[in-house]
N, C-alpha and C positions, 0 to 999 in steps of 0.2 A: 485577296481577302480570304482568311482561313474560315473553317466551319464555324468556330465559336464567334468570330467577329460578325459574320453574316447573320447568324441567329440573333445576336444582340441588336443589330441594325433592324432586323425584322420586328423584334419586340418593340423597339422605340417607335417604329413607323405605325404599328397597329395598336399601341397602348391606349390611345385616346379614342379609338373607334368602338362604337357599340354595335355589335353584330346582332341583327334581328333574325333569329333562327329558333323556331319552336323546339327543334331537336336538340339544342344545346343542353337543355336540362337533363336529357337522357344520355348524354355523352359520358363514356367511361373509358378508362385505360385498363385493359386486362393483361395481367402478367402471369404466364404459366411457368411453373418451376418443376423440373424433373429432378427431384431430390434423390440422386442415385447413391449406390453403395460405394463406388469408387470415383465416379465422375458425376457432376450435376450440370444441367443445362437450363437456360432461360430463354423464353420467347415472349413477344408482346405484340399487341395490336390495339387500335382504337375501335370502339363499337361503331363510330361514324364511318370508319374505313376498314371493315372487317377483311376486305380482300388484300390489304397490305399487312402482311405478317412478317415480323423480323425476329431473327435469332441473335441473341447477344454473342459477340465473338471477341470482345475486347476485355482483357483481364489484367489486373495489376500483378507485377512480378516481385521478386525479392530484392530487386535493386532500384528500380525507378520509383515504385510506389504510386505511379500515376494510373490512369485508366487504360492505357494502351501498351502495357509492357509486353503482353503476350497475345497473339491472335490464335484463337482456337474455338471450335464449336461448343466445347464443354470445358469445365474447370474441375480440377481434382477435388474430391470430397475429403479434404484433409485439414487438420488444425494443428497449430503449435502455439503454446503460450510462452512469450518471452518478455520478462520484466514487466509483467502486468498488461501486456498488449497481446491482441489476438492476431496471429498470422494465419492466413487461410489460402486455400487454392494454390496458385502458382507462387505465392509468397513463401510457401514452405519449400525450402531447398532440399536437395537430396542427402544432405549430411545431417545426422542427428535424428533423434526420436521424434515421432509425430503421432497424432491420433488419427486412426483410420478405421473404416468399417463401423463407426459408432452408430450409424443409423440402425443396424441390425439389432443393437442392444435395446431398442425401443420395444422389441417384441421377442423376449427370451423364450416364449412358448413355442416358437417355430423350430422344429427339428432341423430345418435346412440351415439354421444359423451355424451348425457345426457339421462338417462333412469330412469324409476320409481324406479328401485333398487338403482341407485346411489343417487337419491334424498332421499330415505328413509333411506339408510344406508351409510352415508359419512364416510370416514376414519378419525379418530380423530387426526392422526399424519401427515396427508398430508397437505402440504402448499397449499393455494389457487392458481389457475392458474395466472401467471403473477407476482407473489409475488417475488420481488427483482431480477427477471431474466425473459427474454422472453423465449418462447418455443424454438426458434431457438438457443439461447445460451445454454439452458439446453441440447438440443439434440446434439449440437456440442460438448459440454464438455463431455457428456456421451460417444458418439461415439469415441471421441478422446482418452478417457481413455481405451475404449474397444480395439481400434486399437493398441495403444501402448502396452497394455498387451499381445495381440495376437502375435505381432511381437517379443516381448520379449520371449514368449514361444517357438516360432519357432527357436530362436537362440539355444535352447537346444534340438531341434528335428532334426535339419539339420546342416551340417558343415557350418562354417562361410563363406567359399569360395562360397558355393551355395547361401547363403543369400545375399552376396554382389553382385553377378553376375546375379541374377535372378530377373526379374521384378515381382512385386506383383500387382495383380489386385483384385478388390472387386466386389461382387454382393450382393445387399441388398434387403430385402423383404419390400413390402408395402401392406396395406390392399387393397382388390379388389375394394373397392368403393372410393379409394383415388382420390381427385380432381387433376386437372392439377396444381393448385397452391400448393397443399400439396406435390405433387410429386416433383415439382421444389424445394420446401423448403427442402425436404428430401435429394435430390441430392446435394443441396448447403451446407447443414449441413455436409453431409458425405465428401464432397470435403474439406471443412474447417477443418474437423477433420483429414485430411491427407490420405483419401482413394482414392485420385486421381480423375481425371475428366473423365476417360474412364469407369466410374462406370456402371455396368449392374444393371437392376432393374427387379424384378419379383414379381407378386402378391402372397400373402401368401397362399391362398387356392390352387392356381395352383402348387406352390412348394410342398405343402403337398400331393397333389394328385399324382404328379410325383413319389414321394418316395413310397407312400402307394400302388399304383398300381404296381410299380416295385417289391415291397416286397411280393406281393401275389403270390400264386402258379399259374404259367402260365397255367397249365392244367385245372384250375377251371374257366378260363376266355374264353368267346366265343364272336364272333362278334355279336353285338346287345345288349349285356349286358349293363345295366345302373346302375351306382353307385352314391350314394349321399355321399359326403365327409363332415363331420362335424368337424371343427377345433375348439375345445372347450378349450380355454386358460384361463389365469388368469383374464384378463380384458374383452376380447371380444370373441364372438363366431361367426365364419364365416362358411357359407355353400356354396357349389358349387356342381354341378352334371355333370357327363360325361357319354357319350355313346361310347362303343368300336366300331370302324369302321374297324380296321385292326389289325391282330396279328403278321404278319411277313412282312418284316424283323425286324420291330420294332413295339411296341404297339402304335397304334394311336387312339386318342379319340377326340370327339367333345363335346362341352359344351351342356348339355341337357336343361338347364334352367339358367336364370340369377341368379347370386349369391345373397345371403342375409346375414345379420349380425345384431348383437345387442350387447349392453353392458351388458352381463349377465354371465361373467366368474366366476371362482371359488373364486376370491378374495371376492366376495359378501358373500360367506359362512363365511369367517372370520369376516366380518363386522356384519352379523346377529348374529353370535356366541358372538361377543363382546357385542352387545346390550342385548342379552339374559343374559349374565353373569352379566352385570351391573344391569339389572332389578332384577335379582335373588338374588345377593349377596352384592350389594353395601351398604346395611344397616348394614352389619356386622361391629362391632366396630373396627376391625383391617384392614379394607379394605383400599387399596391404589393402585397406578398405577402399582407397581411391581407385584402385584397379577395378574393383567390383562396380563402383558407381559409374565409371566411364563405359564399362562393358554393358551394364544394364541399360544405360541410355540408348546405345546403339541397337541392342536387341529389341527394346520396346518400340523405338521409333522406326526402325528399318526392317530387321529380320522378321519380327512377328507379323508385320503387315505384308511383306513381300513373299513369304514362303508359300509355295504352291503344292508341295508334296513330292517333288522329284528328288530321287537319290543323288542325281548329278549336280544339283544346285550347290553353290558355294556362297558362304557369307563370311565377310571379314569383320572380326570383332576387335576393337582397339583395347589393348592391355598395356597402356603406357608404363614404362619403367621396368617391365619384366625382362629378365635376362633371356637371351636366345636359348631355346630348347627344342631342337628339331624333332625329338622323340614325341613332344607334346604339340607340335605344330605352331610353336611360338617363334616369330622371327621379326626383328625390328619393331617391337612393340605392337605386333598384330597377331591375332590368333584366328586360324581358318577353321570354320565349321562346315562339314558337308551336309547334304540333305538328309542322310540317314540319321545323323546326330540330332538335327533339328526335329525330325519326325518323332524320334524317341521322346522329345520334350513335349510335343503337341499331343501325342496319342492318348495319354492318361486323361487329359481334359476333353479332347474331342470325343473319346469313347463315351464319356458321361453325357455329353450333349446328344449324341446319336441315340443313346438309350432313351433319353427323354422324348426325342422326336418320334421314335418308333412307338413308344408307349402312348403318346398323345394320338397318333394316327389310329392305333388299335382302339383307343377309348371312344373315338367318334362313332365307330361301328357304321361308317359311311364310306362311300367312294370319295377319297380326298383328291382334289384337283391339283393343289399346289401347296408347298411349304414356303412360307415367306420368312426370310431371315433378316432381322433388323438388329439394332444395337451395334456397338463397336466391334465386338468379336464376330457378330453375324456377317460382317463384310469380308471376312477372311476367305480366300480362295480355297485353301485346303479344307477348311470346315465345310464349305459349300460342296466340294466334290466328294468328300467322305460321306456326307449326308445323302447325296445323290446316289452313291454306290450302295448305300445300306438299305434303301427303301425301294418300293415298287417302281420300275422304270417309267410307268405311266404317270407317276406323280412328278410334276415339275418342281424344281427348287429355284426360287427366285430371290434376288436381293433388290428390294424396292429402292428408289432414289432417296438420298438423305437418310440412310438407314440408322446412322449414329444418333440423329436428332429426331427420329420418328416419334418417340414418346412425348417429347416436349411440344412438338408440332401438333400431334394429335390431341394433347391436353388443351392446347390453345384453341383448336377447332371446337372441342367439346364445350369449353368455357364460353366461347363466343355464342354457341348455339343456345346455351342456357340463358344468356343475356338478350340475344337477338335470335329467336327461333327461326326466322327466315333464312339464316345463314347455315342451317344444318344441312350437311351433305351425306353423312353416314350415321345411321342410327342402330344401336344395339337394342333390339326389341325385347329380347328375353335372355336370361342366363340360366345355367344349371346351378341349383342350390348346392352349396358346399357342405352343409350340415342339416340336421333335422332341427326344426323350431316348433315349439308348441307351448301349451299351458296344462296345468293339472286341473282336472275337472271331477265332478261327481258323476259316476255312471251307474246304471243298473247292473247289479251283480250278474255275471254270466259264468256259469260253472265250467263252460268249455274253454275259457281263457283266463279266468281270475282264480287266484288261490282263496279258498274259503276263509283262511286266517286273516285275509285283508279286508273282509267284508264287515259291515255294520248295519244296524237297523235304522232306517230313516223314518222317523215318526210322521213327517209331513206327507211323504208319498206312500207310506205304509208298505215298504219293501226293502230288501237288502240292497245296499249301495257299496261302492268302492271308490277310493280316490285313485284315478289312473290318468295317463297322459293322453291329451288330444294333440296330435302333431299336425299343425296346419300347413307346414312345409316339410316335405321329406327330401332327404339328400338325393341329388341328381335330378329332381323334378324341375321343369321349366318355371321360371319366375318372370312375369311380365313387369317391366319397369315403368315408372312414372304413372302408374294406375293403381288407385287404392282398391283393396278388397277387404271385406268385412266378415268377421266371425261373431256370432251372437252367443252371449253367456247370461247366466243369472245366478243370483245368490239368495239364500233363504235363511231366515232366523226368526225365533219366536218374538211376538209382540211384547211378551212379558219381560224380555231382555232389554227393551227400550230401543229407540232408533239409533242406528249406527251413523256416526259422522263421516267415516272414511270407508270407502270401498276400494279394495286393491286387487290387482291381478299381476302375477309374476309371469314373465316370459322366460322360458327355459330353452336350452340348446344341447344338442348331443353330436359330437364330431363323428362318431362311428368310424374310427380309423380302419377297422377290419371289414367294413361293409356288411355287417351282420344284421342290420336293420335296427330301427329305433325300439327301445325297451317299452314295456307296458307301464311300469311304474318309474317314478322319478328317482327312486333309490336304487334302481337296477342299472348298473353301468355308471359311466362317468358323466352323468347329466349335470350341466352347469347352469347357474343363474346368469341371465343376460341383462334383464331390466325389470323394474317394477313400475307399473302404472297405477296411479291413485286418483280417486275422485272425492273431493270434499263436498259432502251433501248436507252440511250443517245449515246452509242457507235455505234449504228446501223445507217448507212447513211440514210437520208430521202428518197433517191431514191429507197431504198430497202423495204420501208414500202408499204404494199399493199393498193391500192386505188381502190374504186368502185363508180360507179354512182348510186346515190340514186333515189328513185321514184320521188323526188322533182326536179330532174335535177341537183343537186349539187354533188360535189365530196366529198367522205368520206374516212378516214383512217379506215381500218378493220384489227384488230389484232386477229388472232386465236391462242389460247394457251391451254395448258392442266394443270390439277392439278393431280399429281401422289400421291396416298395414299398407305402407307405400314403400316400394323398393326403388332405390336410385343406383347410380353407377357404383358408388363406393360407400353407401350407407343405407340404413333402413329407418323409417319413422313409424313408431307405434303411437296410436292415440286412443284413449278411452273415451267413449261417447255414451252419455246418458240422456235420454229424451232429446236427442238431436243437439245436445250441447257438448262441445269438446272440453273435457275437464283436464286432461293431462296429455302431454306429448313428450315422447322420449326418442332421441336419435341414438340408434344403437348399431351394432355390427351389421355390415351388409352381408347378404347371403351368397 
């Protein structure tokens, strides 16, 4: 009896049973999606069985069209449109143009979207950004195909009665440096793809860290230990650092330094190899594109994973159809590469990663215990040994188990802990703010810091005032998650002007790329608008509005209110509160 038949029989046998279980109403299926630049992964679990967590490894290919064409821990983040149909993942063969790297176009503000490597070694088969489809459409179509496939797979893993009666929720990963706009676009694309509007979001390096730290031997971790996590993937390399603050009842960590990242993943090895191959062999009279495709497959699947850095290593690359050329090492349709040649391909990319690791270690300003390498590229032996040789010998370099799927596994753990708090095993208690956040307020004029030209006379208080910035979060400062903190504000206007129906407060941010500190005035530097909070007070009787006598002898309305801020893994919620009533809530960029 095959798997499908046995599940159908189970459905029939249980279809008439009424299960008396008070917990059924709370049962959910959580699906985690690691939406990667070059590869994406999916994992799932039921809240009733959070200990049973599964990674999807079955994917349709270009020939069978079924669920089980290819077995892999991840699926390529690629699309091709053919005759009105969407081909995705392994359905996109190696021949012809395809859409790649479209996820990065959701956030064009990130400088890491373009790197020296991407300029020097473009993909010959990648369609240019925006060609025939927007990044939002590409992401929506890809996530829609991923969702549909995942839910099809679940139909063969669980009885149909469970599938039909159990709500499905999603959690998706985003880069740690994703802007508010990019996060909103990601959420909108996921919702349009059918992943629901109650979507959870988590940053990629935090997800990877949750899994990697959970997978470590607990006896090897002490309070005060600092770890640098390097998520080296196909397109991007992201780093983040954590210091252990508690071991029991669960492992708690705080971010030790702001995260960093760059576009220097393992895909660039393929691009550099392709250029090497063309420069070396394209003059052979039998050269054509099929030679490149066969050679690229072998390099990607074998050479890239097996290389350890030795000059004496040899790798045989198939170049079918090429004429024998002893001077170029071509014989019987095969081309031999030595370790020195492979090292020359690896070094431009590996050097970038090493630079990021050393920079992150320095940024912690702490004694780092270990560097944890995760991601597909993070499993490479040559990268591991090069990092080890480039840093303090006292710092261990480790490759946690399931490194390629650490992000999606950690996202699933985080999502389950949000739905079932008792399942939480690793908690990120605080992070380092990546920008300055604040509001513009009225302040008493201070000649030691304010320009006289910016001052004005305040009739209510009878003194000189200025409009300047109040930064409630400064770049690099620790931010505690899941706990609201409050700032008090007030607005004043003359009673003769009549009651105001709307009170508004703008939230502003400043990236401070050169770390010079936050400006005094919002017009100094590149201060940007993040969100606007408003309170509609029209329903409040005028008699209940507070009135006070100003220094000028006139009556003024005075409104005291609060802004409540709560920071989560990948988002921030701001709420305007007046007389203990929450009037407006805005979900904005995480810090």
